[in-house]
N, C-alpha and C positions, 0 to 999 in steps of 0.2 A: 720698821721701827715704831714702837708704841707712841701714841700721842701723849704729850705731857699734860697731865690733868690739872686744870685749875679747879680745885675742889670747891672754892667759893662760887665760881661761875655755875658749876653743875648743881650745887645746892640751891642757888637762886632759881635755876630752871625748874627744880622740883617744886619750889614754893609757888612760882608764877603759874605753873601748869596744873596745879591741883584741881582747879575747877574746869579745866579744859580737856582733861582726860588724854593727855599726851604721854601717859605712863600707865603701867598695869603692874599690880603686885601678883606674883605667882609663887607656887610652892613646888620645889623639886620633888618629883614623885618616884623617879626610877631608883632602883636599889643601889646602883653604883654612884649615885649623886651626879654632880656636874664634873665629868672627867674629860680627858683629851678629845675623845670622839664627839661627845655632845657639845663641848666647847667649840670644836671645829664647825659643827653644824650652825651654831649661833653666829660665829665669826663670818662664815660664808654668807649667811643671810644678811647680817648687818653690813657686810662689805658692799651690798647692792644699794645702800641708802644714799640719799642726796646730802645728808648732814650726819653729824655724830649720833650714835646710839649708845646709851650708857646702861650698865647694870649696877645696881646698888645693893649691898648687903650690909646692914648696920651702918657704920660710918665709912665703909670701904666702897670706893667707886671704881669701876673698870670700864675701859673702852670695849664695847661689845664686838668690835671688829678685830680684836686681838686675842688669840687663843691664850697666850701667856697671861695677859691681864685678867681674863676670865678665870683662869685656874688659880690666880692669887686670891680669889674670893673664898676658896676652899668650901664649896657648897656640898654638903652631904644631903642624903635623903631627908626631907622635912624642912629644909632651909627655905625661908621666904626671901625672895629677891624682887626688886623693882626694876622694870625695864622702862627706859625713858627715851623717847625720840625728841630731837630738837626741831624737826621740820614736819609740818602737817603732811607734806608730800610723802612722808615715810610711814603713814598710818598702816599701810599694808605690811610693811616690814615689822612693825610692832605686833600686828596680828599674827604674822608668820612665826615670830619668835615665841609668842605666847602659845601658839599651837604646838610648836616643838616641845616646849617645857611640859605642857599639859598632857601631851601624848607619851611622855616618858622617853622622848627622843627615838621612838620606835623600837625600844629595847624590850 
């Protein structure tokens, strides 16, 4: 079941963490964009986090551990998204998701 998103809380996290680098902006580079298989890779990685991991596209925010939430962002090739972790303990999760995106999900 997807987490109910408190958009105001997540927006505050983006503001508070700007100087602390708990987020990274990346561009979707694979030809098929962010589709079910790539969303599943992100969700699997985010599922190992100690706290919530979020994806943001424009004013839309998705739980990175939910394939359905990720797909609702409708990210095609060239889309810029922001990946945000809530807990510093998940810095490796952030790096792993960034690596997935920047490698084109191995496609």
